[in-house]
VMD Tcl script that draws the C-alpha trace (Angstrom):
set ca {
  {-1.33 8.35 -21.68}
  {-0.82 10.47 -18.56}
  {-1.41 8.85 -15.16}
  {-1.42 10.71 -11.83}
  {0.09 8.78 -8.91}
  {-0.53 10.45 -5.55}
  {2.01 9.51 -2.90}
  {4.15 8.38 -5.82}
  {7.45 8.75 -3.96}
  {6.29 6.50 -1.12}
  {6.96 2.78 -0.75}
  {4.04 1.45 -2.80}
  {3.76 4.48 -5.05}
  {7.37 4.46 -6.25}
  {7.27 0.77 -7.18}
  {4.02 1.34 -9.09}
  {5.52 4.35 -10.93}
  {8.36 2.05 -12.08}
  {5.89 -0.52 -13.43}
  {3.81 2.19 -15.16}
  {6.86 3.73 -16.84}
  {8.13 0.31 -17.88}
  {4.77 -0.19 -19.65}
  {5.02 3.13 -21.50}
  {2.73 5.32 -19.41}
  {3.57 8.99 -18.77}
  {3.51 9.50 -15.01}
  {2.91 12.60 -12.90}
  {3.63 12.24 -9.19}
  {2.10 14.27 -6.39}
  {3.73 13.88 -2.99}
  {4.07 16.16 0.04}
  {7.35 14.43 1.08}
  {6.01 13.91 4.62}
  {7.18 10.30 4.71}
  {9.72 10.02 1.89}
  {12.44 11.98 0.13}
  {13.19 13.41 -3.32}
  {16.04 10.91 -3.71}
  {13.42 8.32 -4.70}
  {13.10 10.11 -8.07}
  {16.71 9.21 -8.80}
  {16.02 5.56 -7.96}
  {13.05 5.51 -10.35}
  {15.22 7.04 -13.08}
  {18.00 4.50 -12.51}
  {15.55 1.62 -13.02}
  {13.43 2.98 -15.89}
  {15.75 5.50 -17.56}
  {13.19 8.26 -17.11}
  {12.36 10.77 -14.38}
  {8.59 11.17 -13.93}
  {7.07 14.64 -13.61}
  {6.80 15.62 -9.95}
  {4.86 18.22 -7.98}
  {5.28 18.76 -4.26}
  {1.71 19.32 -3.18}
  {-0.40 18.86 -0.05}
  {-3.67 17.22 -1.09}
  {-5.34 18.54 2.06}
  {-5.23 22.02 0.50}
  {-8.29 22.11 -1.76}
  {-7.13 25.06 -3.88}
  {-3.83 23.29 -4.62}
  {-5.73 20.24 -5.90}
  {-7.97 22.47 -8.03}
  {-4.94 24.29 -9.50}
  {-3.21 21.02 -10.32}
  {-6.17 19.64 -12.28}
  {-6.76 22.92 -14.12}
  {-3.14 22.71 -15.36}
  {-3.28 18.95 -16.07}
  {-6.55 18.33 -17.88}
  {-5.19 15.35 -19.82}
  {-4.98 12.97 -16.84}
  {-6.36 9.62 -18.05}
  {-6.27 7.84 -14.69}
  {-5.44 8.34 -11.03}
  {-3.81 5.85 -8.66}
  {-4.33 7.21 -5.15}
  {-1.76 6.09 -2.58}
  {-1.30 9.32 -0.60}
  {-2.45 8.58 2.95}
  {-1.22 7.99 6.47}
  {-0.98 4.26 7.06}
  {0.14 3.18 10.55}
  {-2.46 1.45 12.74}
  {-0.77 2.35 16.04}
  {-0.23 5.99 15.14}
  {-3.87 6.31 14.02}
  {-5.05 5.19 17.46}
  {-2.86 7.89 19.05}
  {-3.67 10.65 16.55}
  {-7.05 9.94 14.92}
  {-7.73 13.47 13.62}
  {-4.50 13.47 11.60}
  {-5.70 10.28 9.90}
  {-9.21 11.57 9.20}
  {-7.82 14.80 7.73}
  {-5.11 13.15 5.61}
  {-7.05 10.16 4.39}
  {-10.58 11.57 3.93}
  {-10.16 15.24 2.96}
  {-7.56 14.51 0.27}
  {-9.78 11.80 -1.25}
  {-12.81 14.10 -1.37}
  {-10.85 16.92 -3.06}
  {-9.50 14.51 -5.71}
  {-12.94 13.10 -6.48}
  {-14.44 16.59 -6.68}
  {-12.03 17.38 -9.52}
  {-12.45 14.01 -11.25}
  {-16.25 14.29 -11.32}
  {-15.87 17.34 -13.57}
  {-14.33 15.16 -16.29}
  {-16.26 13.34 -19.01}
  {-14.64 10.09 -17.87}
  {-12.37 9.34 -14.95}
  {-10.54 6.16 -13.88}
  {-9.62 5.84 -10.22}
  {-7.59 3.15 -8.44}
  {-7.90 3.32 -4.66}
  {-5.27 2.09 -2.25}
  {-7.47 0.27 0.26}
  {-6.61 -2.30 2.89}
  {-7.56 -5.63 4.39}
  {-8.12 -3.67 7.61}
  {-11.64 -2.97 6.27}
  {-12.51 -6.57 7.19}
  {-11.55 -6.05 10.85}
  {-11.10 -9.46 12.45}
  {-12.78 -11.54 9.78}
  {-14.73 -14.56 10.96}
  {-13.36 -16.92 8.28}
  {-9.95 -17.44 6.71}
  {-8.93 -16.95 3.99}
  {-10.79 -13.65 3.51}
  {-12.87 -13.20 0.33}
  {-14.07 -9.86 -1.07}
  {-17.56 -10.80 0.11}
  {-16.51 -11.07 3.76}
  {-18.58 -8.74 5.97}
  {-17.04 -5.34 6.63}
  {-16.58 -5.40 10.40}
  {-16.36 -2.50 12.80}
  {-12.92 -1.01 12.21}
  {-10.28 -1.86 14.81}
  {-8.46 1.46 14.34}
  {-9.02 4.97 12.93}
  {-6.73 3.97 10.03}
  {-8.99 1.04 9.17}
  {-12.03 3.28 9.52}
  {-10.60 5.81 7.02}
  {-10.27 3.00 4.46}
  {-13.86 1.88 5.06}
  {-15.15 5.45 4.78}
  {-12.97 6.03 1.70}
  {-14.49 3.02 -0.05}
  {-17.99 4.26 0.79}
  {-17.24 7.76 -0.52}
  {-15.91 6.37 -3.81}
  {-18.89 4.00 -4.21}
  {-21.44 6.74 -3.53}
  {-19.66 9.15 -5.90}
  {-19.28 6.63 -8.74}
  {-23.05 5.99 -8.72}
  {-23.80 9.57 -9.79}
  {-20.69 10.58 -11.80}
  {-18.54 9.41 -14.71}
  {-15.95 7.99 -12.31}
  {-15.09 4.28 -12.61}
  {-13.07 2.86 -9.75}
  {-11.26 -0.24 -8.56}
  {-10.70 -0.70 -4.82}
  {-7.57 -2.73 -4.14}
  {-7.53 -4.19 -0.64}
  {-3.89 -4.91 0.18}
  {-2.72 -7.30 2.75}
  {0.88 -6.61 3.97}
  {3.31 -5.24 1.35}
  {7.01 -5.89 2.04}
  {10.33 -6.10 0.20}
  {11.89 -3.80 -2.36}
  {12.70 -3.60 -6.05}
  {15.30 -6.28 -6.94}
  {17.67 -3.54 -8.15}
  {17.71 -2.08 -4.59}
  {17.29 1.34 -6.23}
  {14.00 1.91 -4.35}
  {12.49 0.33 -1.26}
  {10.72 1.03 2.02}
  {12.34 4.03 3.69}
  {10.24 5.13 6.67}
  {11.19 8.39 8.32}
  {11.85 7.96 12.05}
  {10.96 4.76 13.89}
  {9.34 2.25 11.48}
  {5.68 1.47 12.14}
  {5.75 -1.70 10.03}
  {7.29 -5.06 10.93}
  {9.77 -5.70 8.10}
  {11.67 -2.37 8.10}
  {11.93 -2.67 11.89}
  {13.37 -6.16 11.42}
  {15.92 -5.03 8.81}
  {16.93 -1.97 10.86}
  {17.39 -4.22 13.88}
  {19.44 -6.59 11.74}
  {21.69 -3.64 10.80}
  {22.10 -2.68 14.47}
  {20.11 0.57 14.16}
  {17.53 -0.75 16.64}
  {18.49 -2.59 19.81}
  {15.79 -5.25 19.43}
  {12.42 -5.95 17.85}
  {9.30 -5.93 19.99}
  {6.91 -8.77 19.15}
  {3.45 -7.59 20.22}
  {1.84 -10.57 21.91}
  {2.55 -14.32 21.89}
  {-0.83 -15.34 23.29}
  {-2.90 -15.17 20.09}
  {-4.79 -18.35 19.10}
  {-2.32 -19.12 16.28}
  {0.25 -21.89 15.76}
  {3.03 -20.08 17.63}
  {0.98 -17.47 19.52}
  {2.03 -14.51 17.35}
  {-0.21 -12.58 14.97}
  {-0.58 -13.87 11.39}
  {-0.59 -11.70 8.25}
  {-0.38 -12.16 4.48}
  {2.95 -10.65 3.37}
  {3.07 -9.73 -0.33}
  {6.11 -8.57 -2.31}
  {5.72 -4.90 -3.23}
  {6.64 -5.51 -6.89}
  {3.80 -8.06 -7.20}
  {1.48 -5.47 -5.67}
  {2.69 -2.73 -8.03}
  {2.06 -4.91 -11.08}
  {-1.52 -5.48 -9.93}
  {-2.14 -1.71 -10.02}
  {-1.09 -1.47 -13.66}
  {-3.34 -4.42 -14.56}
  {-6.28 -2.84 -12.69}
  {-5.69 0.53 -14.36}
  {-5.61 -1.05 -17.82}
  {-8.88 -2.81 -17.00}
  {-10.54 0.59 -16.49}
  {-8.82 2.25 -19.46}
  {-9.91 -0.63 -21.72}
  {-13.45 -0.42 -20.27}
  {-13.37 -4.07 -19.25}
  {-14.78 -3.43 -15.77}
  {-18.17 -5.05 -15.24}
  {-19.30 -2.57 -12.56}
  {-18.70 1.11 -11.82}
  {-16.80 0.04 -8.70}
  {-14.94 -3.26 -8.44}
  {-13.07 -4.68 -5.46}
  {-10.08 -7.04 -5.36}
  {-7.97 -8.53 -2.57}
  {-4.24 -8.37 -3.18}
  {-2.27 -10.92 -1.19}
  {-0.49 -14.25 -1.55}
  {-3.23 -16.38 -0.03}
  {-0.84 -17.57 2.70}
  {-0.61 -16.40 6.30}
  {2.75 -16.04 8.09}
  {3.21 -15.37 11.80}
  {5.54 -12.70 13.17}
  {7.95 -15.41 14.33}
  {7.91 -16.99 10.86}
  {8.81 -13.62 9.32}
  {11.69 -13.30 11.80}
  {12.87 -16.81 10.90}
  {12.70 -15.96 7.17}
  {14.86 -12.90 7.80}
  {17.40 -14.92 9.80}
  {17.53 -17.49 7.01}
  {18.15 -15.06 4.11}
  {20.48 -12.74 6.06}
  {22.46 -15.24 8.12}
  {21.90 -12.80 10.99}
  {20.37 -13.68 14.37}
  {17.69 -11.14 15.24}
  {17.37 -9.89 18.82}
  {13.71 -9.66 19.82}
  {11.51 -9.68 22.91}
  {7.88 -10.55 23.48}
  {5.80 -7.65 24.80}
  {2.07 -7.08 25.33}
  {-0.41 -6.90 22.48}
  {-0.78 -3.58 20.63}
  {-4.15 -1.84 20.56}
  {-5.82 -2.07 17.15}
  {-4.07 -5.29 16.10}
  {-6.09 -8.31 14.98}
  {-5.25 -12.01 15.37}
  {-4.91 -13.06 11.74}
  {-5.65 -11.95 8.21}
  {-4.78 -13.62 4.93}
  {-6.39 -13.33 1.52}
  {-8.48 -15.49 -0.71}
  {-7.00 -14.29 -4.02}
  {-9.23 -16.28 -6.41}
  {-11.01 -13.18 -7.74}
  {-7.80 -11.27 -8.53}
  {-6.28 -14.43 -10.04}
  {-9.23 -15.14 -12.35}
  {-10.80 -11.74 -13.11}
  {-7.65 -9.59 -13.22}
  {-5.39 -12.40 -14.38}
  {-2.89 -11.42 -11.66}
  {-1.11 -13.65 -9.16}
  {1.57 -12.95 -6.59}
  {4.81 -14.55 -7.80}
  {7.35 -14.00 -5.00}
  {7.86 -16.05 -1.83}
  {8.28 -14.69 1.70}
  {12.00 -15.55 1.56}
  {12.42 -13.65 -1.72}
  {10.60 -10.61 -0.34}
  {12.70 -10.65 2.85}
  {15.93 -11.03 0.86}
  {15.04 -7.97 -1.25}
  {14.18 -5.96 1.88}
  {17.54 -6.90 3.42}
  {19.44 -6.03 0.23}
  {17.74 -2.61 0.22}
  {18.49 -1.98 3.91}
  {22.16 -2.84 3.40}
  {22.38 -0.47 0.42}
  {20.70 2.40 2.28}
  {23.10 2.05 5.23}
  {26.28 1.49 3.20}
}
mol new
graphics top color blue
foreach p $ca { graphics top sphere $p radius 0.5 }
foreach p [lrange $ca 0 end-1] q [lrange $ca 1 end] { graphics top cylinder $p $q radius 0.2 }
display resetview
């Protein structure tokens, strides 16, 4: 069964490709290589013994998307990761985010609606909840005004998919991630941001390696236990496995609604300082950091209620924060060796 994974050479995409191939799926990857490299294909092959099909393609070019689907009419499902994903960058460059994250989605759905049946897994985000009023966050929490253009693109994306599914043969699952971290235990693939990392953990590991002088902690005046922002950090392999389970749910026609939504997290919140402490513990390395002002677009805390994913999908995050940090550190050391 052939599955298209957009952004399949990225951090989340590559780990999901590994899980798909390990379960016997035939995978086709689309990626424009804007935030990754072709070397990831080799890592996937080293883990699974097989190189997935790959096309370098910009999903913002409508004719390219049309050509791809006319040549690949046997796609049984699509897992859509390809998007820009940094909150801070989206505040500085909103139009880039609206073009990347909305146009590409629309062009994909336009092709899928031509099919007799289409199964679509959407890479969404807990940012759709904004600063939720209650913790932990359930799927029924009100969708707040987005705190950033990135968060807004995920809200709009969910609305586009929901509206389209109502009037087409598309069935979809929206997976709202909390904060994916870590790497594959083999250290063959991991998070490899180009340029300065926008996410906390790769900045921590690069600082631990001496590539960055120090980590900036954005704000220590939040109303949390230690004053730093709290997030739900989930191991990327746990997240990848959830995608395969969600895809199988659609392929087996077990979904109860045309569009279903699930939170993917651990159910536990960790502060920035706790993540730093976890890194210091697993690495034996003291991390230089400084407290700076809050960053625009950041919220105080977000962690998941995972009951729905646990019971309906039969999925549960298995790895601890320490295990995720240890895998991220192992990957960083390998990349720099």
